[in-house]
Structures are given as C-alpha cells and as structure tokens.
C-alpha positions as CSV (number, residue, x, y, z in Angstrom):
1,M,-116.7,198.5,-9.6
2,D,-119.4,199.4,-12.2
3,N,-117.1,201.8,-14.0
4,L,-114.4,199.4,-14.2
5,I,-116.6,196.7,-15.8
6,E,-118.0,199.0,-18.1
7,K,-114.7,199.8,-19.2
8,R,-113.9,196.0,-19.7
9,I,-117.2,195.7,-21.7
10,T,-116.2,198.5,-24.0
11,G,-112.8,196.8,-24.6
12,V,-114.8,193.8,-25.6
13,K,-117.0,195.7,-28.0
14,N,-114.4,197.4,-29.7
15,I,-112.6,194.0,-30.4
16,L,-116.3,192.7,-31.8
17,L,-116.7,195.8,-34.0
18,Q,-113.3,194.8,-35.5
19,K,-114.4,191.1,-36.1
20,K,-117.8,192.3,-37.4
21,I,-119.5,190.5,-34.6
22,D,-122.8,192.2,-33.4
23,T,-123.8,189.8,-30.2
24,F,-120.9,187.8,-28.1
25,I,-121.7,185.1,-25.8
26,V,-119.9,184.5,-22.8
27,L,-119.9,181.1,-21.0
28,S,-116.5,180.7,-19.3
29,E,-116.9,181.3,-15.8
30,E,-113.7,183.6,-15.4
31,N,-114.6,185.9,-18.3
32,R,-118.3,186.0,-17.1
33,R,-117.1,187.3,-13.7
34,Y,-114.7,189.7,-15.3
35,L,-117.2,191.2,-17.5
36,S,-120.1,191.3,-15.2
37,G,-119.3,190.7,-11.4
38,F,-121.6,187.8,-11.5
39,R,-119.7,185.1,-9.3
40,G,-121.8,182.2,-10.0
41,H,-119.8,178.9,-10.1
42,D,-119.7,176.2,-12.9
43,T,-119.6,173.0,-11.0
44,Q,-118.3,171.1,-13.7
45,F,-117.4,171.7,-17.7
46,D,-121.2,170.7,-19.0
47,E,-122.9,172.9,-16.1
48,S,-123.3,176.6,-16.3
49,A,-124.2,179.3,-14.0
50,G,-125.1,181.6,-16.9
51,A,-124.1,183.1,-20.0
52,L,-123.4,186.6,-20.7
53,F,-124.9,188.3,-24.2
54,I,-123.0,191.4,-25.0
55,S,-124.2,193.6,-27.9
56,E,-124.6,197.3,-28.8
57,A,-128.4,196.6,-28.4
58,G,-128.0,195.6,-24.8
59,L,-126.4,193.4,-22.2
60,I,-128.2,190.1,-20.9
61,L,-127.1,187.5,-18.4
62,A,-129.2,184.5,-18.8
63,T,-129.3,182.3,-15.8
64,D,-131.5,179.9,-14.0
65,S,-133.8,180.1,-11.2
66,R,-130.8,179.2,-8.4
67,Y,-128.9,182.3,-9.3
68,V,-131.5,184.8,-10.4
69,E,-131.4,187.0,-7.3
70,Q,-127.5,186.7,-7.0
71,A,-127.0,187.7,-10.4
72,S,-129.5,190.6,-9.9
73,K,-127.4,192.0,-7.2
74,E,-123.8,191.1,-8.2
75,A,-124.5,192.2,-12.3
76,P,-126.6,195.3,-12.3
77,L,-125.2,196.5,-15.8
78,Y,-126.9,193.3,-17.2
79,E,-130.7,192.5,-17.7
80,I,-131.4,189.1,-16.3
81,V,-133.0,186.4,-18.0
82,C,-134.0,183.3,-16.3
83,C,-133.9,180.1,-18.5
84,K,-136.1,177.6,-17.0
85,K,-135.8,175.1,-19.4
86,G,-132.0,175.7,-20.3
87,L,-130.2,178.2,-22.7
88,P,-130.7,176.3,-25.9
89,K,-134.4,176.6,-25.5
90,Q,-134.5,180.5,-24.7
91,I,-131.7,181.6,-27.0
92,N,-133.7,182.3,-29.8
93,S,-135.9,185.1,-27.9
94,I,-132.7,186.6,-26.5
95,L,-131.0,186.8,-30.1
96,K,-134.4,188.3,-31.6
97,S,-134.4,191.1,-28.8
98,L,-130.7,192.0,-29.8
99,G,-131.3,191.8,-33.3
100,T,-128.5,189.4,-33.8
101,K,-127.2,188.5,-37.1
102,R,-123.5,187.1,-36.4
103,L,-123.1,185.5,-32.9
104,G,-119.4,185.3,-31.6
105,F,-118.9,182.2,-29.2
106,E,-115.9,181.3,-27.0
107,S,-114.5,178.1,-28.7
108,I,-112.5,176.8,-26.0
109,R,-115.7,176.9,-23.6
110,I,-118.7,175.5,-25.8
111,S,-118.8,172.1,-26.2
112,H,-119.5,170.4,-29.3
113,L,-122.8,169.0,-28.1
114,E,-124.0,172.4,-26.8
115,Y,-123.1,174.0,-30.2
116,K,-125.0,171.6,-32.0
117,K,-128.2,172.0,-29.7
118,I,-128.0,175.9,-30.2
119,E,-127.3,175.6,-34.0
120,R,-130.4,173.3,-34.4
121,K,-132.6,175.7,-32.2
122,I,-131.6,178.8,-34.3
123,K,-132.3,177.0,-37.6
124,S,-135.7,175.4,-36.4
125,C,-136.8,179.1,-35.8
126,G,-135.9,180.5,-39.1
127,L,-133.4,182.9,-37.8
128,K,-130.7,183.7,-40.0
129,V,-127.8,183.8,-37.5
130,K,-124.3,183.0,-38.3
131,L,-122.2,181.3,-35.5
132,I,-118.6,182.6,-35.3
133,E,-115.9,180.9,-33.2
134,T,-113.6,183.1,-31.5
135,E,-110.3,182.8,-29.3
136,N,-109.0,184.9,-26.4
137,I,-111.2,187.8,-26.8
138,V,-111.8,188.5,-23.1
139,E,-108.5,186.7,-22.1
140,G,-106.4,188.9,-24.1
141,L,-107.8,191.8,-22.1
142,R,-107.5,190.1,-18.7
143,A,-103.8,189.5,-19.4
144,I,-103.0,193.0,-18.5
145,K,-104.2,193.5,-14.9
146,D,-105.5,196.9,-13.0
147,N,-103.9,197.8,-9.9
148,K,-107.0,196.5,-8.0
149,E,-106.5,192.9,-9.7
150,I,-102.6,193.2,-8.6
151,E,-103.4,193.9,-5.1
152,S,-105.7,191.0,-4.8
153,I,-103.2,188.7,-6.2
154,K,-100.3,190.1,-3.7
155,K,-102.8,189.6,-0.7
156,A,-103.4,185.9,-1.9
157,L,-100.0,185.2,-2.3
158,L,-99.1,186.7,1.2
159,I,-101.8,184.3,2.6
160,A,-100.1,181.4,1.0
161,E,-96.5,182.4,2.0
162,S,-97.5,183.2,5.7
163,V,-99.1,179.8,5.9
164,Y,-96.2,177.8,4.4
165,I,-93.8,179.3,7.0
166,Q,-95.7,178.0,9.8
167,V,-96.8,174.7,8.2
168,L,-92.6,174.2,8.0
169,D,-92.4,173.9,11.7
170,S,-94.4,170.6,11.3
171,I,-92.4,169.2,8.7
172,R,-90.4,166.2,9.8
173,P,-89.7,162.5,9.1
174,G,-92.9,160.3,9.4
175,I,-95.4,163.2,8.2
176,T,-97.1,162.2,5.4
177,E,-97.7,164.0,1.8
178,K,-101.4,164.3,2.4
179,E,-101.1,165.5,6.1
180,A,-98.7,168.1,4.9
181,A,-100.9,169.1,2.2
182,W,-104.1,169.3,4.4
183,L,-102.1,171.7,6.8
184,I,-101.5,174.0,4.1
185,E,-105.0,174.0,3.0
186,K,-106.6,174.3,6.2
187,G,-104.2,176.9,7.2
188,M,-104.9,179.1,4.1
189,R,-108.6,178.8,4.9
190,E,-108.4,179.5,8.3
191,A,-106.0,182.8,7.2
192,G,-109.1,184.2,5.0
193,A,-108.6,182.7,1.5
194,E,-111.8,182.0,0.1
195,S,-110.3,178.7,-1.5
196,V,-107.3,177.1,-2.8
197,S,-106.2,178.1,-6.3
198,F,-106.0,174.5,-7.3
199,P,-105.3,171.0,-5.2
200,T,-102.2,171.3,-3.2
201,I,-99.1,169.3,-4.3
202,V,-96.8,167.8,-1.8
203,A,-94.4,165.2,-3.2
204,S,-91.6,163.7,-1.7
205,G,-88.6,161.2,-2.9
206,P,-89.2,159.9,-6.0
207,N,-92.4,161.3,-6.1
208,S,-91.3,164.7,-6.5
209,A,-90.1,163.9,-10.1
210,L,-93.8,164.1,-11.0
211,P,-94.4,167.8,-11.7
212,H,-98.0,167.4,-10.9
213,A,-98.0,164.5,-8.3
214,I,-100.9,164.0,-6.5
215,P,-100.3,163.9,-2.4
216,S,-100.0,160.4,-1.2
217,D,-100.0,158.4,2.1
218,R,-96.0,158.3,1.8
219,A,-94.3,159.6,4.7
220,F,-91.3,162.3,4.5
221,K,-87.7,160.7,4.9
222,E,-84.4,162.3,5.9
223,G,-82.4,163.2,2.5
224,E,-84.9,163.3,0.1
225,P,-86.3,166.3,-1.7
226,I,-89.7,167.4,-0.9
227,L,-91.8,169.5,-3.5
228,F,-94.9,171.7,-2.5
229,D,-96.9,173.6,-5.1
230,W,-99.6,175.6,-3.5
231,G,-101.7,178.9,-3.9
232,A,-104.9,180.6,-2.1
233,R,-107.7,182.4,-3.9
234,L,-108.8,185.9,-2.7
235,N,-111.6,188.0,-4.1
236,G,-111.7,185.6,-6.7
237,Y,-107.7,186.2,-7.6
238,C,-105.1,183.2,-7.5
239,S,-101.6,182.9,-6.1
240,D,-99.3,179.9,-7.3
241,I,-96.1,179.1,-5.6
242,S,-93.5,176.4,-5.3
243,R,-91.0,175.7,-3.0
244,T,-88.4,172.3,-2.6
245,I,-86.9,171.4,0.8
246,I,-85.0,168.8,2.1
247,I,-85.0,167.1,5.7
248,G,-81.5,166.5,7.1
249,R,-78.2,167.1,5.2
250,P,-78.4,167.7,1.6
251,D,-76.3,165.6,-0.7
252,E,-74.2,167.1,-3.6
253,L,-76.7,166.2,-6.1
254,F,-79.6,168.1,-4.4
255,I,-77.3,170.9,-4.1
256,K,-76.4,171.3,-7.6
257,V,-79.9,170.5,-9.0
258,Y,-81.2,173.3,-6.6
259,K,-78.8,175.8,-7.4
260,T,-79.1,175.1,-11.0
261,V,-83.0,175.7,-10.7
262,L,-82.4,178.7,-8.6
263,D,-80.0,180.4,-11.1
264,A,-82.1,179.9,-14.0
265,Q,-85.0,181.4,-12.1
266,Q,-82.7,184.5,-11.3
267,K,-81.8,184.8,-14.9
268,A,-85.3,184.6,-16.3
269,I,-86.4,187.0,-14.2
270,K,-83.8,189.6,-14.8
271,A,-84.6,189.3,-18.6
272,I,-88.2,190.4,-18.1
273,R,-88.9,193.5,-19.5
274,P,-91.9,195.2,-21.4
275,G,-91.6,194.4,-25.3
276,I,-89.6,191.3,-24.7
277,S,-90.7,187.8,-26.3
278,S,-92.3,185.4,-23.6
279,K,-90.6,182.7,-25.5
280,S,-86.9,184.3,-25.2
281,V,-87.4,184.4,-21.4
282,D,-88.2,180.6,-21.2
283,E,-85.1,180.2,-23.7
284,T,-83.0,182.1,-21.0
285,A,-84.0,179.7,-18.3
286,R,-83.8,176.6,-20.3
287,K,-80.4,177.3,-21.8
288,H,-78.9,177.6,-18.3
289,I,-80.5,174.1,-17.2
290,E,-79.2,172.8,-20.4
291,S,-75.5,173.8,-19.7
292,M,-75.5,172.4,-16.4
293,G,-76.6,169.0,-17.9
294,F,-80.2,168.8,-16.9
295,G,-81.6,170.0,-20.2
296,K,-83.7,166.6,-20.7
297,R,-85.1,167.0,-17.2
298,F,-86.9,170.3,-17.8
299,G,-90.1,169.5,-19.9
300,H,-92.7,171.8,-19.1
301,G,-92.9,175.7,-19.8
302,L,-91.2,178.3,-17.7
303,G,-94.4,180.0,-16.6
304,H,-98.2,181.1,-16.9
305,G,-100.2,184.1,-16.4
306,T,-102.2,184.1,-13.2
307,G,-105.5,186.1,-12.1
308,L,-109.2,184.7,-12.0
309,S,-107.7,181.8,-13.4
310,V,-104.8,179.9,-12.0
311,H,-103.3,179.4,-15.7
312,E,-104.2,181.8,-18.1
313,L,-102.3,184.5,-20.7
314,P,-99.6,185.0,-21.2
315,R,-97.8,181.6,-21.4
316,L,-93.8,181.5,-21.1
317,S,-93.1,178.4,-23.1
318,P,-91.0,177.1,-26.2
319,L,-94.5,176.3,-28.0
320,R,-96.4,179.7,-27.5
321,D,-95.0,183.2,-27.9
322,S,-96.3,186.7,-26.9
323,V,-95.1,190.1,-26.3
324,L,-94.6,190.9,-22.4
325,E,-96.6,194.4,-21.7
326,P,-96.6,196.2,-18.3
327,R,-99.0,195.0,-15.7
328,M,-98.9,191.5,-16.8
329,V,-98.8,188.9,-13.8
330,F,-97.1,185.6,-14.2
331,T,-95.0,182.7,-12.7
332,V,-91.6,181.9,-13.1
333,E,-91.0,178.4,-12.4
334,P,-88.3,176.3,-13.9
335,G,-87.9,172.6,-12.5
336,I,-85.7,169.6,-12.7
337,Y,-87.1,166.1,-12.6
338,I,-85.0,163.0,-12.3
339,P,-87.0,159.7,-12.2
340,G,-86.2,157.5,-9.2
341,W,-84.5,160.4,-7.3
342,G,-86.9,163.1,-7.3
343,G,-87.4,166.7,-8.3
344,V,-86.6,170.5,-7.7
345,R,-89.1,173.5,-8.8
346,L,-88.9,176.7,-7.7
347,E,-92.1,179.1,-8.5
348,N,-92.2,182.8,-8.0
349,M,-94.7,185.3,-9.3
350,V,-93.9,188.6,-11.0
351,V,-95.6,191.6,-12.3
352,V,-94.0,193.3,-15.7
353,R,-93.1,196.9,-14.7
354,D,-91.8,199.7,-17.3
355,G,-88.4,198.7,-17.2
356,E,-88.1,195.2,-15.3
357,A,-89.8,192.7,-13.6
358,E,-91.2,193.3,-10.0
359,L,-90.9,190.3,-7.8
360,L,-94.3,189.5,-5.5
361,N,-92.8,186.9,-3.4
362,K,-91.6,187.7,0.0
363,L,-90.5,184.1,0.7
364,D,-86.7,183.2,0.7
365,S,-85.7,181.3,-2.2
366,S,-82.4,180.0,-0.7
367,I,-81.9,176.2,0.0
368,P,-84.4,175.2,3.0
369,V,-82.8,172.5,5.2
370,R,-85.2,171.3,7.9
371,E,-83.4,169.8,11.0
372,V,-84.1,166.3,11.8
C-alpha cells in the first residue's frame, strides 16, 4: 500500500512543480485518504479530522488528539503533528519547517472563514507565504482507477445488487418507502458493507418524479412506478445503482417510458470508448430521449464518476466536458420524470477499457414486474 501511496504523492508533486507550488495543503477527506491511507472521518463541513501538507521538504499530517494514534498507524509516510488548538494556530510552525513560500490549497474544501483565519495567522507572524487556490489536482488523479480500486468498487456493487434481489421478495402493496429503504440499508450492512454510499432513495408513484426523493411513509400501490437508488461502500469505495419496478401489470405509458430509458442507456454505454467526449456520450442518450418525446423530462446529467466519493470526476453532462480515458469508472443513469405520474431511472456502472466500456453490473435491466 505504501508504494501505491508514494506513487500518488509523486503524481501530485509533479503537478505542483508545474504550478510552481512548493507546499500543498489537503483538507478533503477523500483526497486525504487517497494520499495517505488515513481514514479519519470529517463529521461535517466545518469539522476536519486533519490536513496533509505535501512538499519536497517533507510530508506532514496535522490532526488533533482524537486521531494521533490512528494517523500514526494508517499514514506511516507522514510526520504526525498534533494541533492542540486547531490548525490555524499551528500552521505557521508547519510552514516554517517546510520552508514554504507558495502554499496551494483546495478551493472547493476550505471555507472563506478558515481561509481568512489562516491568512491572518500567516501575516501576524511576518511569514512571506502566498496562498494559491487550486482545483482538481487530486481529483484528476483519482479519476483514473487502479486495479485494486476497481475491484473494491466491483465488490461494493455486488453487495448492493445481491441485497436488492433479496429485498424484492418483500416488495408488495402496503409496504412504505421508508420500510423498503431500511430493508436495503440493513441488508447491505449485514452483507459486509462498511456503510451506505449515500442515503437510500425509495420513491413510489408521483414521488418517483423527484430524482432525489426522500423516502416517506407513502405505501406502495399497484400499477405505480417505484424507483430505487442505493449503493454500498466497501474499503472506502462506493457503488451506485438505480432500478425502477412496478407492482402488477404495467400500463402503456410505463412500458414506453421504461423502454426509452433503457434504450438510451444502452446506446450511451455502446458509445463509450477512450478518447471520446463525455459530453457527446450524454448527448447520445439525451437525443434518443428527445426523439421519443420526453426531452423536457430528463433534466440531470447522464452520469458521474464514482470512487472514494459517490460523485466525482468525470462528469457526463451537457454542462461539463472531459475526455474519457481507460480505467475511469462512472455511472450511466438516464431518467424520465413526469410530474403527477412518476419517473423511471436506470443506473449502471461502467469502467472504460481499451476499446469499449465494461459493464460492472450483473443485475438485469429488463422491465421488472412484481406480482400482486
């Protein structure tokens, strides 16, 4: 593991050299774990389990007394510094020890309040350190998965799918969205997942027209779409999958919507290859949905990278473009949402291989009908 982390750190240092940054501070939980092995959890945005300082002069993991022992075991490549009074009050001594003149920071993670505290502390001690905002230095590296990462994602996906198959046996009229969501979450933990990737979505009838619906006490009814979106986390890595089912006989609208979404997904997956634009893959699915008369009912992007974060690079969307590369792992999840009726979303995970996309899912995508 240390060799792998050393390789990742070298990748970051090469980028820092290009940007003329001599020290890089890492506060993002996922990036911190990726570059050190330290698994400390940030309980909320304004609380941090620690910060990495990466420099040619040394590697430092600054944390507090809660995590010192854990950090020492999990991040052996780093010198552990205990910040008893918080990072801003300790940062000057760290920067002095590294000889820092140009300090890069993750603009997406540091708050304005924290930035001003650090800036004031540096100035108060007379240090001549320039703060330089950065974006996607580590995230760009994380977008390309190694074989171990891909295997962890596959195992997390297998847990999610196997539990869903078991839970389907309990789906019947009268079961509530909350009850079904709990069965999935409970099942994944019992199957070995360390946690869920994100709060499980179960939405029935009109609620399924909300892409990120929150499970409610609404009971399942015959003839309505039921949308599931769930994932398991294993070894830090997330899976993410969506399926839509119906109890009883599907009507013509459900069949048309479902087939449109399924065909759009299959066309998009077939279009994936190294060197292709992520925006053009989104376009492939979007054009098919538009041709079937549902263009205004597909509002979100086609997919997103998945790894240590459930949403990471690359993004498949009309709004952002990137070139797809081998070993990128991401979702393909077209959907159609009709207010007052409901929605259908199908989400699979793929990894880009040399000539095409490898589908990671084993779960069938044909129209699932639950008998009454």
